[in-house]
C-alpha positions in Angstrom: 13.1 -4.4 -5.3 10.2 -2.2 -4.1 7.2 -2.3 -6.5 5.0 0.2 -4.6 5.2 2.9 -1.9 2.5 3.3 0.7 2.2 6.9 2.0 0.6 6.7 5.5 -0.2 10.5 5.6 -2.1 10.5 2.3 -3.4 6.9 2.6 -2.4 6.2 -1.0 -0.4 3.6 -2.8 2.1 4.9 -5.3 2.6 2.4 -8.2 4.8 2.5 -11.2 4.5 5.3 -13.6 3.6 7.7 -10.8 0.1 6.5 -10.4 -1.4 7.1 -7.1 -4.3 4.9 -5.7 -6.4 5.8 -2.7 -6.5 2.9 -0.2 -9.9 2.6 1.5 -10.1 3.9 5.1 -10.9 0.5 6.6 -7.7 -0.9 4.9 -5.5 2.1 5.6 -6.5 2.1 9.4 -4.6 -1.2 9.7 -1.3 0.5 9.2 0.2 2.8 11.9 3.5 4.1 13.0 3.4 1.7 15.9 2.2 -1.2 13.8 3.8 -1.2 10.4 2.1 -4.2 8.7 1.3 -4.2 5.1 -0.6 -7.4 4.9 -4.1 -5.9 4.4 -2.9 -3.2 2.1 -1.0 -5.8 -0.1 -3.9 -8.2 -0.1 -6.3 -5.4 -1.0 -4.0 -4.3 -3.8 -3.6 -7.9 -5.2 -7.3 -8.4 -5.2 -7.7 -5.0 -7.1 -5.0 -6.4 -9.6 -2.8 -3.5 -8.8 0.2 -5.6 -7.6 1.4 -9.1 -8.0 1.3 -11.6 -5.1 5.1 -11.4 -4.9 5.2 -7.5 -4.9 7.1 -5.6 -2.2 5.8 -2.4 -0.6 7.8 0.4 0.9 6.7 3.0 3.4 6.6 6.9 3.5 5.4 8.0 6.9 
């Protein structure tokens, strides 16, 4: 089950209840179409208490 969706174009994380959270530029820069890796986005979201450690993130390019 996907807990959040990351929008690469907007650099935002869409959470439950249609809440969008902007991802800081230095974190968002770690995800690209060539290198789809959410480790830093997920770690940031967990530190901000937006997601749990076991959350899954989907992608919208």
